[in-house]
LODREN-597647 format. One line per field, with one value per residue (C-alpha): residue in three letters; x negated, z negated, y negated; residue number from 1. Coordinates in steps of 0.02 Angstrom, whole numbers, plus 50000, padded with zeros to 5 digits. Each point is the difference from the previous one (the first is absolute). Layout:
N
residu: ALA,... $
c1: X,... $
c3: Z,... $
c2: Y,... $
num: NUM,... $
//
This chain:
111
residu: MET,ILE,TYR,LYS,ILE,CYS,GLU,GLN,ALA,LEU,TRP,ARG,GLN,ALA,GLN,GLN,ASP,GLY,HIS,LEU,ARG,GLY,GLY,PRO,ALA,ASP,LEU,ARG,ASP,GLY,PHE,ILE,HIS,VAL,SER,THR,ALA,GLY,GLN,LEU,GLY,GLY,THR,ALA,ALA,LYS,HIS,PHE,ALA,GLY,ALA,SER,ASP,LEU,ILE,LEU,LEU,ALA,VAL,GLU,ALA,GLU,ALA,LEU,GLY,ALA,ALA,LEU,GLN,TRP,GLU,PRO,SER,ARG,GLY,GLY,ASP,LEU,PHE,PRO,HIS,LEU,TYR,ALA,PRO,LEU,PRO,VAL,ALA,ALA,VAL,ARG,TRP,ALA,GLN,LEU,LEU,GLU,SER,GLY,PRO,SER,GLY,PRO,VAL,ILE,PRO,GLU,LEU,ALA,PRO $
c1: 46268,50163,50110,50183,50076,50163,50106,49949,50174,49977,49832,50073,50139,49873,49900,50157,50048,49825,50012,50036,50139,49961,50087,50140,49889,49930,50171,50066,49854,49995,49820,49896,49897,49821,49847,49813,49896,49977,50187,50058,49985,50111,50124,50011,50026,50127,50106,49975,49988,50097,50017,49946,49981,49898,49872,49864,49978,49838,50043,49885,50045,49933,50121,50149,49966,50094,50138,49881,50004,49898,50111,49988,50080,49957,49891,49975,49899,50021,50090,50022,50182,50050,50146,50031,50016,49834,49943,49947,49855,49926,49991,49824,50038,50132,49969,50122,49993,49999,50112,49915,50067,50006,50044,49919,49814,49910,49846,49835,49997,49861,50021 $
c3: 44024,50094,49996,49985,50045,49910,49933,49830,49931,50046,49911,49843,49999,50026,49850,49894,50072,50006,50187,50166,50105,50148,50104,50126,50138,49878,49938,50179,50059,49848,49951,49939,50138,49949,50103,50002,49990,50189,50033,49885,50124,50128,49866,49932,50172,50059,49844,49892,50122,49926,49830,49840,49818,50045,49901,50052,49894,50004,49967,49952,50135,49904,49858,50114,50031,50130,50014,50107,50181,50147,50153,50176,50022,50101,50146,49932,49850,49840,49868,49818,49953,49821,49977,49817,49896,49981,49818,49929,49916,50175,50039,49966,50033,50068,50091,50060,50188,50080,50151,50166,50172,50057,49834,49832,49987,49955,49890,50049,49931,49979,50124 $
c2: 45987,49969,49846,49953,49832,49964,49860,49935,50040,50185,50003,49919,50131,50139,49939,50016,50170,50075,50034,49915,50075,49888,49868,50016,50076,50127,50051,50011,50108,50115,49960,49854,49919,49966,49953,50015,49840,50006,50017,49860,49857,50087,50052,49823,49923,50129,50023,49845,49852,49855,50083,49914,50048,50152,50096,50122,50156,50101,50182,50143,50127,50149,49964,50034,50184,50101,49870,49896,50057,49933,49992,49927,49830,49843,50047,50176,49938,50100,49897,50047,50034,50032,50122,49956,49843,49908,50011,49833,50093,50034,49813,49934,49817,49883,49836,49867,49973,49829,49971,49963,49955,50182,50080,50028,49962,50162,49977,50079,50177,50126,50144 $
num: 1,2,3,4,5,6,7,8,9,10,11,12,13,14,15,16,17,18,19,20,21,22,23,24,25,26,27,28,29,30,31,32,33,34,35,36,37,38,39,40,41,42,43,44,45,46,47,48,49,50,51,52,53,54,55,56,57,58,59,60,61,62,63,64,65,66,67,68,69,70,71,72,73,74,75,76,77,78,79,80,81,82,83,84,85,86,87,88,89,90,91,92,93,94,95,96,97,98,99,100,101,102,103,104,105,106,107,108,109,110,111 $
//
């Protein structure tokens, strides 16, 4: 399982369209940024501090096929990058995120 943090409005639009094209950073970089469970805390603090109205999407990585690439990013860690729109059908669940002092509060996730 991999995870995507996004604004609730983007998720609502994705549900209508059948796929998520991503937020401004995704569109700028040419791929959708996703994270493993272990990477989520750093991603939330670095890219979503001060943001509200966020949702966490759990995505079945195997459903994404060859469009999902694992590439070095922060500190040389391999991060999942999706080079295609994210199909809503690949999302297993969505959960609203509470805002905390250093960014969104990430729920405990199974590894």
